[in-house]
C-alpha positions in Angstrom: 24.2 -3.6 1.1 25.2 -7.4 -0.3 23.7 -8.6 -3.5 25.1 -12.1 -2.8 22.6 -14.9 -2.0 22.3 -16.6 1.0 22.6 -20.3 0.4 20.9 -21.0 3.7 18.1 -18.4 3.8 14.7 -20.0 3.3 12.9 -19.4 0.1 11.0 -16.0 0.1 7.2 -16.0 -0.4 5.7 -13.6 -2.6 2.1 -12.5 -3.7 2.4 -10.7 -7.2 -1.5 -11.0 -7.7 -1.5 -9.0 -4.1 -0.8 -5.4 -3.0 -0.6 -3.9 0.3 -2.0 -0.2 -0.3 -1.2 2.5 1.6 -2.3 5.0 -1.1 -5.7 4.1 0.3 -4.4 4.4 4.2 -6.3 7.5 6.1 -3.3 9.0 8.2 -4.9 10.5 10.8 -4.4 13.5 13.5 -6.5 12.1 16.2 -8.4 14.9 17.2 -10.0 15.4 13.7 -10.1 11.7 12.7 -13.8 12.0 11.5 -13.2 15.2 9.3 -10.1 13.5 7.6 -12.0 9.9 7.0 -15.1 12.1 5.4 -12.8 14.0 3.2 -10.5 11.1 2.3 -13.6 9.2 0.8 -15.2 12.2 -0.8 -12.2 12.6 -2.9 -12.5 11.5 -6.5 -9.1 11.0 -7.0 -9.1 8.2 -4.2 -12.2 6.4 -5.3 -10.4 6.4 -9.0 -7.1 4.9 -7.6 -9.2 2.1 -5.7 -11.2 1.1 -9.0 -8.1 1.0 -10.9 -6.4 -1.3 -8.4 -9.5 -3.7 -9.0 -8.5 -4.7 -12.2 -4.5 -4.6 -11.9 -4.7 -7.1 -8.8 -6.5 -10.3 -7.7 -6.2 -9.1 -3.9 -6.0 -5.8 -2.5 -4.8 -5.1 1.2 -6.2 -2.0 2.9 -4.4 -0.6 5.7 -7.0 0.8 8.5 -6.6 2.2 11.9 -10.2 2.3 12.8 -12.4 0.5 10.0 -13.7 3.8 8.4 -12.7 2.4 5.3 -15.8 -0.1 5.5 -18.6 2.7 5.1 -16.4 4.5 2.6 -16.1 1.5 0.3 -19.8 0.6 0.8 -20.3 4.2 -0.6 -17.8 3.7 -3.2 -19.1 0.3 -4.6 -22.4 -0.5 -3.1 -23.2 -2.9 -0.7 -23.5 -6.0 -3.1 -20.3 -5.4 -4.8 -18.8 -4.9 -1.2 -19.8 -8.1 0.2 -18.7 -9.8 -3.0 -15.5 -8.4 -2.8 -15.0 -9.6 0.9 -16.2 -13.3 0.2 -14.0 -13.2 -2.6 -11.1 -12.0 -0.8 -10.6 -9.5 -3.4 -10.8 -7.2 -0.6 -9.5 -7.5 3.1 -8.2 -5.0 5.9 -4.8 -4.7 7.8 -5.4 -3.1 11.1 -2.6 -0.8 12.2 -2.5 -0.4 16.2 -0.9 2.8 17.1 0.2 6.3 16.1 3.9 7.0 14.6 5.5 9.5 16.2 8.4 10.8 17.7 8.7 11.5 21.5 11.2 13.5 23.4 12.9 13.3 26.4 15.0 10.1 24.4 12.4 7.9 23.9 13.0 8.8 19.8 10.5 6.8 17.3 7.4 5.1 18.9 4.1 3.6 17.8 2.0 4.6 20.6 -1.9 3.7 21.5 -4.5 5.9 23.9 -6.3 3.8 26.1 -10.0 5.1 27.2 -10.4 4.7 30.8 -13.5 5.2 33.2 -11.5 8.5 34.9 -11.0 9.7 31.5 -13.2 8.3 28.7 -13.0 9.7 25.2 -14.9 12.5 24.4 -15.5 11.6 20.8 -17.0 8.3 19.5 -13.9 7.9 16.7 -11.3 7.7 19.3 -12.8 4.4 20.7 -12.1 3.5 16.9 -9.0 3.8 16.9 -7.4 2.1 19.6 -10.0 -0.3 20.8 -11.8 -3.9 20.2 -12.0 -4.6 16.3 -15.6 -5.5 16.2 -16.7 -2.6 18.2 -14.7 -0.1 15.8 -16.5 -1.3 12.6 -19.9 -1.2 14.4 -19.2 2.5 15.4 -18.1 3.1 11.7 -21.8 1.4 10.7 -23.6 3.1 12.7 -22.4 6.6 12.2 -21.6 6.0 8.4 -24.8 4.0 7.3 -27.5 4.8 10.0 -30.2 3.2 8.1 -28.6 0.1 8.3 -30.7 -2.8 10.2 -29.2 -5.0 12.6 -29.2 -8.0 11.1 -27.1 -6.5 8.0 -24.7 -5.0 10.8 -24.3 -8.2 12.4 -23.5 -9.8 9.1 -21.2 -6.9 8.1 -19.1 -6.8 11.2 -18.5 -10.6 11.1 -17.2 -10.4 7.1 -15.3 -7.6 7.8 -13.5 -9.2 11.2 -13.1 -12.6 8.9 -11.2 -10.9 6.3 -9.0 -8.4 8.4 -5.5 -9.1 10.1 -3.8 -7.0 13.0 0.2 -7.9 12.5 2.2 -7.8 15.7 4.2 -4.8 16.3 5.2 -5.0 19.1 9.0 -5.1 18.1 8.3 -2.1 16.2 10.1 0.4 18.8 13.4 -1.5 18.9 13.7 -3.0 15.3 12.2 -0.6 13.0 13.2 2.7 14.8 16.6 1.3 15.1 16.4 0.4 11.2 15.0 4.1 10.6 18.3 5.6 12.4 20.5 3.1 10.4 19.0 4.3 7.1 19.8 8.1 7.7 23.1 7.2 8.6 24.1 5.2 5.7 21.7 6.2 2.7 24.2 9.2 1.0 20.6 11.2 0.0 19.0 10.7 3.3 22.2 11.4 5.4 22.9 14.9 3.3 19.4 15.9 3.6 19.4 15.4 7.1 22.5 17.2 7.9 20.9 20.4 5.9 17.7 20.1 8.4 20.1 19.3 11.5 22.0 22.6 10.4 19.1 24.6 10.2 18.1 24.2 13.5 21.5 25.7 15.0 23.2 22.3 15.4 26.9 22.0 14.7 27.2 20.0 11.4 30.3 17.8 12.6 28.5 17.3 16.1 27.6 14.1 16.9 23.6 13.7 17.4 21.9 10.7 18.7 18.6 9.7 16.6 16.4 9.1 19.7 17.5 12.8 20.9 16.6 15.3 18.0 16.6 19.1 18.3 13.2 20.6 18.0 11.1 18.6 20.4 10.3 19.3 24.1 10.6 16.5 26.6 7.1 15.8 27.0 6.0 16.5 23.6 5.2 13.7 20.9 5.2 14.4 17.2 3.4 12.4 14.3 4.4 11.9 11.1 3.1 14.4 8.5 2.1 14.6 4.9 4.4 16.5 2.5 8.0 17.4 2.5 10.0 16.8 5.8 11.3 20.2 7.1 12.6 19.3 10.2 15.1 16.0 11.0 12.4 14.6 12.8 9.9 14.5 10.2 12.6 13.1 8.0 13.5 10.5 10.5 9.2 9.5 10.9 9.1 9.6 7.0 12.1 6.3 6.9 10.1 4.8 9.5 6.9 5.1 7.5 8.5 3.3 4.9 9.8 0.5 7.2 6.5 -0.3 8.7 5.1 -0.3 5.4 7.6 -2.5 4.0 7.4 -5.2 7.1 3.4 -5.1 7.1 3.6 -6.1 3.2 5.8 -8.9 4.3 3.6 -10.3 7.2 0.8 -10.0 4.8 2.5 -12.7 2.6 5.4 -10.9 0.5 2.7 -8.6 -1.3 3.4 -5.6 -3.9 3.4 -2.5 -1.5 2.1 1.2 -2.8 4.2 3.2 -0.4 2.6 6.4 1.4 2.6 9.5 -1.4 5.9 11.2 -1.2 8.1 8.6 0.6 8.7 6.1 -2.3 12.0 8.1 -3.1 13.6 8.1 -0.1 14.3 4.4 0.5 13.9 3.5 -3.5 16.4 0.9 -2.9 14.4 -1.0 -0.5 11.0 -1.4 -2.4 12.1 -2.5 -5.9 8.6 -4.3 -6.0 6.6 -1.1 -5.1 3.3 -0.7 -7.1 4.2 2.2 -9.6 5.4 0.5 -12.3 2.0 -1.5 -12.6 -0.1 1.6 -12.1 1.8 3.7 -14.6 2.4 0.8 -17.0 -1.6 -0.1 -16.7 -2.2 3.6 -17.6 0.1 3.6 -20.8 -1.7 0.6 -21.8 -4.7 1.6 -21.8 -3.8 5.0 -23.6 -2.2 2.6 -26.5 -5.5 0.9 -26.5 -7.4 4.4 -27.0 -9.3 3.9 -23.6 -8.9 7.0 -21.0 -7.2 6.2 -17.8 -9.6 4.7 -15.6 -8.5 6.2 -12.5 -9.5 9.3 -14.4 -13.0 8.1 -15.4 -13.8 7.1 -12.2 -13.0 10.3 -10.6 -14.9 12.4 -13.1 -17.9 10.2 -13.0 -17.8 9.1 -16.2 -17.9 5.3 -14.6 -18.8 4.2 -11.6 -16.7 1.8 -9.2 -19.5 -0.8 -9.4 -19.2 -0.9 -13.1 -15.5 -1.7 -12.8 -16.1 -4.3 -10.6 -18.6 -6.2 -12.5 -16.1 -6.4 -15.3 -13.3 -7.4 -12.7 -15.2 -10.6 -12.3 -15.3 -11.3 -16.1 -12.8 -14.3 -17.6 -11.1 -11.7 -19.5 -10.5 -9.6 -16.6 -9.4 -12.4 -14.8 -6.9 -14.0 -17.4 -5.1 -10.3 -17.6 -4.6 -10.6 -13.6 -2.8 -14.0 -13.8 -1.3 -12.8 -17.0 0.2 -9.5 -14.9 1.2 -11.5 -12.2 3.2 -13.8 -13.7 5.0 -11.4 -15.5 8.1 -9.9 -13.5 7.4 -5.9 -14.1 9.5 -3.4 -12.1 8.6 -0.4 -14.5 6.1 0.8 -16.7 8.2 0.1 -19.8 8.4 -3.7 -18.4 4.8 -4.0 -18.8 4.4 -2.1 -22.2 6.7 -4.8 -23.2 5.0 -7.3 -22.1 2.0 -6.1 -23.7 3.4 -5.6 -27.3 5.2 -9.2 -26.9 1.9 -10.5 -26.3 0.5 -8.6 -29.6 3.1 -9.9 -31.7 2.9 -13.7 -30.2 6.1 -13.5 -28.5 6.8 -15.4 -25.2 7.3 -13.9 -21.8 11.0 -15.3 -21.7 11.7 -14.1 -24.9 10.9 -10.7 -24.2 12.1 -9.4 -20.9 15.4 -9.7 -20.0 16.0 -12.0 -17.0 16.3 -10.7 -13.7 18.6 -11.9 -11.3 17.1 -10.1 -8.4 13.7 -9.1 -7.4 13.2 -7.9 -4.2 15.9 -6.7 -1.6 15.2 -5.9 2.3 18.4 -5.2 4.1 19.2 -7.7 7.4 19.2 -5.6 10.5 18.8 -6.9 14.1 17.2 -9.8 12.7 14.0 -8.5 12.1 13.7 -8.8 8.7 14.2 -12.3 6.9 17.8 -12.5 5.8 17.5 -12.1 2.1 20.3 -10.5 0.0 18.6 -11.4 -3.3 15.7 -13.4 -4.8 16.4 -15.1 -8.0 13.6 -15.0 -10.3 14.4 -17.2 -13.3 13.6 -17.7 -16.5 14.9 -20.8 -17.3 12.0 -23.0 -17.8 10.6 -21.2 -21.1 8.6 -23.7 -21.8 6.8 -24.0 -18.8 6.1 -20.3 -18.6 4.8 -20.3 -22.4 2.4 -23.1 -21.5 1.2 -21.6 -18.5 0.4 -18.1 -20.4 -0.7 -19.8 -23.8 -4.3 -19.1 -24.6 -4.7 -15.8 -23.3 -4.0 -12.1 -25.0 -3.9 -9.3 -22.5 -6.1 -7.1 -25.3 -9.1 -9.2 -24.4 -9.5 -7.0 -21.5 -8.9 -3.7 -23.0 -11.4 -4.9 -25.9 -13.9 -5.2 -23.1 -13.1 -1.7 -21.6 -13.3 0.0 -25.0 -16.9 -0.7 -25.0 -17.4 1.4 -22.1 -16.1 4.5 -23.9 -17.4 4.2 -27.6 -16.6 7.6 -28.6 -12.9 7.5 -27.1 -12.5 4.0 -28.9 -13.7 5.8 -32.4 -11.5 8.6 -32.2 -8.4 6.6 -32.0 
């Protein structure tokens, strides 16, 4: 992978104030989607993660197949805060149509849909939400998730959700992302070594060539979906690579946002996701610790504070200033964020506190699908301009405000 810049490449648009957060995506087994959605939104940890992200990012893009996230977020935030979040574009949705899986008989990695027909209609209502009309999907989840909602409120919410939703075109998926994933396995040493180990465990000979779309362990008429946890077969390893590639593409389609990849997949293709959100999330927790404040994720998960209270704090001037300050920083790790913060306390300029980074985001060009980027220069050449942009704001203001929620912790600190 080259790190030389292409002078003819168009400038890369990025949105450092936004994130496509796959930690808030519910991965479905179609037959049990209702139970999986219920369990996901009953999770204290998921609610805590969501609340923390509201303080870190100006725009939170949540991937979904079925819009079960709508009643889920209303349950977490309350109706008023949820509508305010939509109106202010703090929250939007990215609908991912289709199931990611691996089919037998040489089909390999596929993104497939299931259609409802008069001859064979869906037996469960929630299956209609995964593959059909988005307005119907929102309506069905509001009907079943919030049964006391009246007709006018339902219609208003459907309109707002759809106005803040996009459905990226993934028709190119089967050709481009699938091939990219096979190439990742072949050309990434640690993935290749793991793949060979899993392949040999199936009984295949180590030096015998194998086609990526004809892996062992699947019958001609079978379709295996991606699963959580460690990959235990060659097919599951290839699917994990495909998941990361699809998440990168969807983040790019949202304008070049930060990316919080699905749990357990970040380390697979870490060379591609230099702008993943782990550094910001861990760094934010470290800043809370420095200021003697409990981790917001843990506090919300423990019901010590509600997401609706976090939403109110997010609307305040100090919180808005913090998000602008954070978006202007060049944060790749929790250490970067801590250095930025300590520099702000010492009234040191951002440019003086961090080394200039010549590369911010690298995505390989394969089959003409990804933008032809080799690297993006981030520059800190105009230190005067950066200093002017950030003058007058100190991020500690927001932590002082958060500290008021936990007076006992602050007094102990």
